[in-house]
C-alpha positions in Angstrom: 54.2 55.0 73.8 56.0 55.3 70.6 54.5 58.9 69.8 53.1 61.7 72.1 49.3 61.6 72.9 47.0 64.2 71.3 46.8 65.9 74.7 50.6 66.3 74.7 50.9 67.9 71.5 51.2 71.8 71.3 48.5 73.4 69.5 51.0 75.0 67.0 52.6 71.5 66.4 49.1 70.0 65.7 48.1 72.6 63.3 51.2 72.4 61.4 50.9 68.6 61.0 47.4 68.8 60.0 47.4 71.8 57.5 47.5 69.5 54.7 45.9 66.4 56.3 43.0 66.6 58.5 42.5 70.5 57.6 41.9 69.4 54.0 39.3 66.8 55.2 37.6 69.5 56.9 37.5 71.7 54.0 36.2 68.8 51.9 33.5 68.4 54.4 32.8 71.9 54.1 32.3 71.7 50.4 30.3 68.5 50.7 31.4 66.2 47.8 29.0 63.7 46.5 29.8 60.8 48.6 29.4 63.1 51.7 26.1 64.5 50.5 24.6 60.9 50.1 25.8 60.1 53.6 24.1 63.0 55.0 21.0 62.5 53.2 20.5 58.9 54.6 19.3 58.6 58.0 19.4 55.4 60.4 16.3 53.9 59.1 17.9 52.4 55.8 16.3 50.6 53.8 12.9 51.9 54.6 10.5 49.2 55.7 7.4 51.0 54.2 6.8 52.5 51.0 7.5 56.2 51.3 4.5 58.3 50.5 5.8 61.5 52.1 9.4 63.2 51.8 8.8 66.1 54.0 6.4 67.4 56.7 5.2 70.9 57.4 3.5 71.1 60.8 1.4 74.2 61.3 1.2 74.7 65.3 -1.6 77.2 66.4 -0.1 77.7 69.9 -2.5 78.3 72.8 -5.3 75.8 71.9 -7.7 76.9 69.3 -11.3 76.3 70.0 -13.0 73.6 67.7 -16.3 75.1 68.2 -15.2 78.1 66.4 -13.0 76.5 63.8 -14.0 73.0 62.3 -16.7 71.2 64.7 -20.4 72.7 64.3 -22.5 72.0 67.3 -26.1 73.3 66.8 -27.5 71.6 69.8 -24.8 73.6 71.9 -26.2 76.7 70.4 -29.7 75.7 71.5 -28.6 75.1 75.1 -26.6 78.4 75.3 -26.7 79.6 78.8 -28.3 76.5 80.3 -26.4 74.4 82.6 -24.0 71.8 81.0 -25.5 68.3 82.1 -23.5 66.5 84.7 -23.7 63.4 82.6 -21.2 64.9 80.4 -18.6 66.4 83.2 -19.1 64.3 86.3 -15.7 63.0 87.5 -13.8 64.7 84.7 -10.7 66.6 84.6 -11.3 70.2 84.2 -8.6 72.9 84.1 -9.8 76.4 85.4 -13.5 75.4 85.7 -12.9 73.1 88.6 -15.8 73.7 91.2 -17.5 76.4 89.0 -21.0 76.7 87.6 -20.8 75.1 84.3 -23.0 76.9 81.6 -23.2 75.9 77.7 -21.5 78.5 75.5 -22.9 78.5 72.0 -20.2 78.6 68.9 -19.9 82.1 68.5 -19.9 82.4 64.8 -21.7 81.0 62.0 -20.7 77.8 60.0 -20.7 77.4 56.2 -20.4 74.5 53.7 -17.5 73.8 51.5 -16.3 71.6 48.9 -17.7 69.0 47.0 -19.0 67.2 50.1 -20.3 70.5 51.6 -18.0 70.2 54.6 -19.2 72.6 57.6 -16.6 74.8 58.9 -16.6 78.2 60.6 -17.2 80.9 58.3 -14.2 82.8 59.6 -12.1 80.5 57.3 -13.4 81.0 53.8 -9.7 80.4 52.3 -9.5 77.2 54.0 -13.0 76.5 52.7 -11.8 76.9 49.1 -9.4 74.2 49.8 -11.5 71.7 51.6 -11.4 69.4 48.7 -7.7 68.9 49.6 -8.0 68.6 53.2 -8.8 65.7 55.6 -10.5 67.0 58.7 -10.5 65.0 62.0 -13.0 66.1 64.5 -12.2 63.5 67.1 -8.4 64.2 68.1 -7.7 63.9 71.8 -4.6 64.6 73.9 -3.5 63.6 77.4 -2.5 67.1 78.7 -4.5 70.0 79.9 -1.9 72.8 80.4 0.0 74.6 77.7 3.7 73.6 78.2 3.0 69.8 79.0 0.5 69.7 76.1 3.2 71.3 73.9 5.6 68.6 74.9 3.2 65.8 74.5 2.1 66.9 70.9 5.9 67.3 69.9 7.5 64.6 71.7 4.9 62.0 72.8 5.9 62.6 76.3 4.7 65.4 78.8 8.0 65.6 80.6 11.0 67.4 79.1 13.9 65.8 77.8 12.3 63.5 75.0 13.4 64.1 71.3 11.0 66.4 69.2 9.0 64.6 66.4 11.3 66.6 64.1 14.5 65.5 65.7 13.2 61.8 65.3 12.1 62.4 61.5 15.6 64.0 60.9 17.5 61.0 62.9 15.4 58.4 61.0 15.5 59.8 57.4 18.4 62.2 57.2 18.1 65.4 55.1 18.0 66.2 51.5 19.1 69.8 52.2 22.7 70.4 51.4 23.0 73.8 52.7 20.3 74.0 55.3 19.1 72.2 58.7 17.2 69.1 58.3 14.8 70.7 60.9 13.6 74.3 60.8 11.3 76.0 63.2 9.9 79.5 62.7 7.5 81.5 65.3 5.0 84.3 64.7 2.7 86.5 66.6 0.0 88.8 65.6 -0.4 92.0 67.1 -2.4 92.8 70.2 -2.0 90.6 73.2 0.8 89.1 74.9 0.8 85.4 74.3 2.7 82.8 76.4 6.3 81.8 75.3 7.1 78.8 73.2 10.3 77.3 74.8 13.2 75.8 72.6 12.8 72.6 74.4 9.9 72.0 72.0 12.4 71.3 69.1 15.0 69.6 71.3 17.0 66.5 70.2 16.6 65.1 73.5 18.9 61.9 74.0 19.5 61.9 70.3 22.6 63.4 68.8 22.4 67.3 69.1 22.8 67.8 65.3 19.2 66.7 64.8 17.5 69.3 67.2 15.3 72.0 65.3 17.1 75.3 64.2 15.0 78.6 64.7 14.9 80.7 61.9 13.9 84.4 62.6 11.0 86.1 60.5 12.4 89.5 60.9 15.9 90.7 60.5 18.6 88.3 60.0 17.0 84.7 59.8 19.9 83.2 61.7 21.6 85.4 64.6 25.2 86.4 63.9 25.2 84.9 60.4 27.6 87.6 59.1 31.2 87.9 59.6 32.4 90.6 62.2 34.0 93.5 60.9 37.6 93.0 59.6 37.0 89.4 59.3 37.3 88.0 55.8 35.9 84.9 54.2 39.6 83.5 54.0 40.1 84.1 57.6 36.9 82.4 58.6 37.7 79.4 56.6 41.1 79.0 58.1 39.8 79.4 61.5 37.1 76.8 60.8 39.7 74.4 59.3 41.7 74.7 62.4 38.5 74.1 64.7 37.3 71.2 62.8 41.1 69.8 62.8 41.2 70.0 66.4 37.7 68.6 67.0 38.4 65.5 64.6 41.7 64.9 66.7 39.9 65.0 69.9 37.1 62.8 68.6 39.6 60.0 67.4 40.5 59.7 71.3 37.3 60.6 72.9 34.8 59.0 70.4 32.1 61.3 71.8 29.0 61.7 69.5 28.6 65.3 70.5 32.0 66.1 68.8 30.6 65.1 65.6 27.8 67.3 66.4 29.9 70.2 67.1 31.9 69.5 63.8 28.6 69.3 61.8 27.3 72.5 63.3 30.4 74.4 62.3 30.0 73.0 58.8 26.4 74.1 58.7 27.0 77.5 59.9 29.3 78.0 57.3 27.3 76.9 54.6 24.1 79.0 56.2 26.2 82.3 55.5 25.2 81.9 51.8 22.1 79.7 51.8 20.2 81.6 54.3 19.9 85.2 52.8 18.8 83.6 49.4 16.3 81.4 51.1 14.6 84.3 53.1 14.8 86.9 50.2 11.1 87.0 49.3 11.6 90.0 47.4 12.5 87.4 44.6 8.9 85.7 44.7 6.4 86.6 42.0 4.1 89.5 43.3 1.0 87.1 42.4 2.5 84.6 45.1 3.1 87.1 47.6 -0.6 88.2 47.1 -1.8 84.8 47.3 -0.2 84.2 50.9 -1.3 88.0 51.7 2.2 88.9 53.1 5.0 91.4 52.8 8.7 90.3 52.5 10.4 90.6 55.9 7.2 91.2 57.8 7.7 88.1 60.3 4.1 87.2 59.9 2.7 83.7 59.7 2.0 84.2 56.0 5.5 85.1 55.3 6.5 82.1 57.3 4.4 79.9 55.2 5.8 81.2 52.3 9.5 80.4 53.7 8.2 77.0 54.5 7.3 76.2 50.8 10.9 77.4 50.0 12.5 75.4 52.5 10.4 72.2 51.1 11.6 72.8 47.8 15.3 72.8 49.1 14.8 69.4 51.0 14.5 70.4 54.5 12.7 67.4 56.2 10.8 68.8 58.9 9.5 72.4 59.0 7.5 73.6 61.9 5.7 77.0 62.0 4.2 78.3 65.5 1.6 80.9 65.5 1.0 82.1 68.9 -2.1 83.7 71.0 -4.8 81.1 70.6 -5.5 81.0 74.3 -8.9 82.3 74.4 -10.1 82.1 78.0 -11.7 85.4 77.5 -12.4 87.9 74.5 -13.0 84.8 72.1 -15.5 86.5 70.1 -13.1 89.5 69.7 -9.9 87.7 69.2 -10.9 84.6 67.0 -11.6 86.7 63.8 -8.0 88.3 64.2 -6.5 84.6 64.6 -8.5 83.5 61.5 -7.6 86.3 59.5 -3.7 86.2 60.4 -3.7 82.5 59.3 -6.5 81.6 56.9 -5.3 82.9 53.8 -1.6 81.7 54.2 -2.7 78.1 55.4 -4.8 77.6 52.3 -2.2 79.6 50.0 0.4 77.1 51.2 -1.6 74.0 50.0 -2.4 75.7 46.8 1.3 76.7 46.2 2.6 73.2 47.0 0.0 71.7 44.8 0.6 73.9 41.8 4.6 73.3 42.1 3.9 69.4 42.4 5.1 69.3 46.0 1.7 68.4 47.8 1.5 64.7 46.8 4.8 64.1 48.8 4.4 66.6 51.5 2.3 66.1 54.5 0.9 69.4 56.0 -0.6 69.3 59.4 -2.7 72.0 61.3 -3.4 71.5 65.0 -3.1 73.1 68.3 -2.0 71.5 71.8 -5.5 70.7 72.9 -9.1 72.0 72.4 -11.5 74.1 74.3 -14.7 73.2 76.5 -18.3 73.8 75.3 -18.7 75.6 78.7 -18.1 79.2 79.2 -15.4 80.7 81.2 -15.9 84.5 82.3 -12.6 86.3 82.7 -12.7 90.2 83.3 -16.1 90.6 82.3 -15.6 88.8 78.8 -16.3 85.2 78.0 -14.0 82.6 76.5 -13.5 78.7 76.9 -11.2 76.8 79.3 -8.5 74.2 78.2 -9.9 70.9 77.2 -8.2 67.6 76.1 -11.1 65.3 75.5 -12.0 67.1 72.0 -10.1 68.8 69.5 -10.3 69.5 65.7 -7.1 69.5 63.3 -6.6 68.8 59.7 -3.9 67.2 57.3 -3.3 67.7 53.7 -1.3 66.1 51.0 1.1 63.1 51.8 -1.2 60.4 50.6 -4.1 61.4 53.1 -7.7 61.2 51.8 -8.8 64.5 50.4 -12.2 66.2 50.8 -12.9 63.8 54.0 -14.2 64.3 57.5 -13.0 61.6 60.0 -14.5 61.1 63.6 -16.9 63.0 65.6 -17.6 64.6 68.9 -21.0 64.4 71.0 -23.7 66.6 70.5 -22.3 69.5 72.8 -18.7 68.8 71.6 -17.3 67.9 75.0 -15.8 64.7 74.3 -14.7 62.4 70.9 -16.9 59.5 70.7 -16.5 58.3 66.9 -13.1 57.1 65.6 -11.3 58.6 68.7 -7.7 59.6 67.7 -4.7 60.1 70.0 -1.4 62.2 69.5 0.4 58.8 69.3 -1.9 57.8 66.5 -1.1 61.0 64.7 2.7 60.4 65.1 2.4 56.7 64.1 0.4 57.7 60.8 3.0 60.5 60.1 6.0 58.0 60.5 4.0 55.6 58.4 3.7 57.9 55.5 7.3 58.7 55.8 8.0 55.0 55.3 8.7 54.2 58.9 7.2 51.6 61.1 6.5 53.4 64.5 6.5 50.4 66.5 9.9 49.4 65.2 11.6 52.8 65.4 13.3 53.1 68.9 16.5 54.4 70.5 17.7 52.7 73.8 17.6 55.3 76.6 17.9 54.5 80.4 17.7 50.8 79.5 14.2 51.0 77.6 13.1 51.0 73.8 12.1 54.6 73.5 9.7 55.5 71.0 8.2 58.8 69.6 4.7 56.7 69.9 5.4 55.6 73.3 4.3 52.3 74.6 0.5 52.6 75.0 -0.5 50.8 71.7 -0.5 53.7 69.0 -2.4 52.8 65.6 -2.0 54.3 62.3 -4.9 56.0 61.1 -5.3 53.9 58.0 -8.9 55.3 57.2 -7.8 58.6 56.6 -5.0 57.4 54.1 -5.8 57.1 50.3 
């Protein structure tokens, strides 16, 4: 060979040769010139095959499985049958989680329903703020899922598969479309929990990039304290020193990438660049003290309190800055017991902020091209489950309620229905794959043509089961 290989060069010699070469390119990458910004904003799906109605998604996950019978699906017949045996015609041969082999008794909806909006849509009276924006909401009462336990149900809702290792929907969207956010990740996740019980954890694999390049995975922001851990420089490290370190590290990575051609090296370079930019962008983003006091009052939050309300306000700020996919988790909806005691608390923690997010996006002209989704991972049984002397509902995958707003969906519309006892969806039955297909459609992506080769197969977010776009809910 005429010249020594990269591995044969000393670190000092390599850095010396690249101070004015690759190091300068690294600095240019950090500063992101117009050409680099344009490249970062464009994903692999280009040009888009469909009209893009939505530029970004805000996905509100009520972790634990909220009961449709105490939220959005009124069942007067179930109230009349309270305490009576559940008819076997509904349940015979059906999969039940923790009620298998038990005596199945009907359990009435625990709270009254009220009518809201022009169409007098009935939802639980615990959600008056959502009622106030019912004319902007498309309510789906016929959603179903394949999973019946929390972790696989979250995996299925997030990735379209119950097994770990698949890319999350946020990663798929980030990969397909890129991001318009110059100084923030394209996919951001935030988690909140109300006071009281100890909810189940939400694992980071729920926002994994799976077999897609790692730079498309979700980045978790904290609701309290520093939004991103270790964001500040250690004591005694100046910005100039840090910049020099990053230049050197990126130069080494680029040199190695020229030989190895490993996509994860590109991810490593991108993450160093992003971390550098986050140091200035994140503190400004999460400083809610700059918000108008009337906006804080509308959401019902205190800056830095880590609440769902505060996270919803941060979500709006992320949307303004071009973040492509924003997912908020609010935990502790797993009401096997104490349903009557706990549901009012969950409603209070989420109702006002969810409605405020819709109002805020609308007044800023962002709702038309933002898709807001509110859902859990599954629904709840119309039969009672008694635990420790109090009553709740078991996991259920045959019926759940959810809603969407903005992003070209029909407003003030109710889609689908369950049977008279709320056990199973019977009209316009929807699947998780259908929901994903509809989201991608609004983003301008054909779900059936959006795939990546993995283990010899064309892997898709929407699977191979024949997902359909829910055209009837689109305006």
